[in-house]
N, C-alpha and C positions, 0 to 999 in steps of 0.2 A: 720284455723290456730290454733293449739292446745294451743300455748302459750297465745294467746288472750283469749281463754275461761278460762285458768288457771289463768291469772291475773285478769280477770273480777270476777271469783269466790272468789278469795282472797279479793278483794276490796268490794264485797258483804257481805262477813262474817265479815270483819272490820267494815263496815258502818252500816249494817242492824242487823246483828245477835249479835255481841259482840264487841262494841267499844273499850274494854279493850285489844282486840288482835291487835290493831294497833301497827305497827312497830315491831311486834314480829316474823313476818314470813320471812322477808328478800326476797332473790331472789327465783324464781321458781325453783324447783329441779326435781327429778324424783324417782318414787316408794317409797313414794307417792309424788305428785306434790307440795304440800304446806306443809312445815315442820316448827316446832319450837321446839328446844330443851329446851328452857326455860319453854314453856307451856306444854311440852311433848305431842304435838299434831300433827298428821299427816293427811292429807286430800288428798285423791285421787280424781281427777276431771275427769268426763267422761260425755257421753251424750247417752240419749235413743233414740235420732233422728237418723234417716238413714243418711247415707253420702249424699244421694240425697237432703234430706231436709236441711241438714247444708249448702250444696252448695247454694241453693236457698236463704237461710237466708243471706249468705255472700254477694250475689249479691244485694240483696235489700239493705242491710246496706251499701255497697259501694256507691249506688245511693243516699241514705239518707245523707251520709257524703260528697256528691259532688265529690267523686272520679271518677265517671262515670256519664254520663247524662241519662235521661230517655229512650231515643231511644237505647242507648247501653244496658241498663238494659233490656229493652223489647227483644232485640235480644238474649241476653244471656239466658234469662228465657225460651224463645221459644225453645232454643237448649236443655233445660232440660225438654222439653215436658210439659211446664206450659202455660195454656191459659192466655193471657194478653189482657185485654179490655181497650181501650183508651177512655176517655171521658173528653172533654175540656183539661185542662192542666194536669190532673191526670190519674193515671193507677189503674185499679183494678186487682189484681192478684188472679187468681183462681187455686189452686192447683189440681192435679189429685185427684179424689175421691179414697180412699183406704178403706180397711177393717181392718186396723190396730187397734189393742186394745192397747191404750197407757199404761194401767197398766201392761199388759203382757210384753210390750217392756221394762218397767222399771224392771220387775221382772226378765227378761232374762239377763239384764245387770249387775244386783246385783249378779245373781248366777254366772255369768261368772267371774266377778271381785272377788267374794268370793272364788269360787273353783278353779280358775286357776291362779289367780294373788296374792291374799293377802299374801300367804305364802312366796312369794319372795320379799315382801315390807319390808322396815325397819319399826319396830314396836314402838309404843309409848304408854303411858299410855291410850290415847284416839285415836282410829283409825277410821277415818270418810270418807264417800263417798258422793261427791257432784255430782248430776246429772242434767244436762241441758235437758229439755224436748222440748224446743222451741215451747212451746204450752200454749195458754191462757186458753184452755177449761178444763183442769183438774180440777175437783171440789172436794169438801170435801168427797163425796161418794167414788170417786176413791181413794183418800188418805186413807181412812178408809179400803177399801179393801186391799190396799197395806200394810197398817199396820198390818192388821189381818194376812196376809200371813207372814210378816217378824216375828212377834212374834211366830207364829206356827213353823216357819221354823228354826229359829236362836236363840230364847231365850234359854240361858243356854249353848249354844255352845261356845267352846273356840275360834274357828276360825270364826270370824264375824266382821263386823264393829259395832262400838259403837253407831254412830250417822249417820243418812242419811239426807242430804239436797236435796230437790226436788225443782228445780228452774223452776217455771212457768212463767217466764218473769216478771210479776207485783206482784207475790206472791212467798215467799219462805216457803216451808213446812219443819219442823224440826221434824224428827221421831226418838225418843229415845226408843229402845226396852228394854233397862236395867231398865228404869224408868217406862216404859209402858204408855208413854204419847207422844202426838205430839203437835206442836205449829204452828201457821201461822203468817207470818210477811208480811205486805204489803210493796211493793217497789215503792215508788212514780216515776212518769214519769221523773221528773227533775233529779232525782238521777240516774236513768237508763242511761239517756243521758250523764251525767256527767262521770259516770264510764265507759261507752263505749269509751269515748274520752281518758280517763286516761289509759284504758287497752290496747290502740293500741301501 
């Protein structure tokens, strides 16, 4: 559900990145998804995760939120060709092994959004891209590789995003190629759970 991710991103930006943005965005829109005339900010929300991975994430989240039981979750996941191992009251979910390069996935989605979509969006003083990875394992070396690519490819270009938010579940990386720096924000588990409920 795209609206869920767009609402989640808005709340993360308000609660984690900049509390001064609260109550400035209003309803979710389109092209870009999050807009503020007052702040002159536009944020497009997307995901570098494959549709298959997003579906798995949604199934697990529905079980966590008690919308479906664990047996239903197991059956749905097995339809997605994911191995599910039962032990006592819990389940271990073992995704298929893939050779996906997470940095390349992010680079590809940035290139697509920049080259094919950005010119069709409403433009603001600050145009930003928020990317969900659905991945805990992206680390600083991955972010540094991504940041080096962004600087090399887009610095000085007119058609580019000014700020990139890379959501790695418990961490939010903020990449600013205009200022040539990046920052890391930790997202506490209690806040993640609260925002998940608020975004539904």
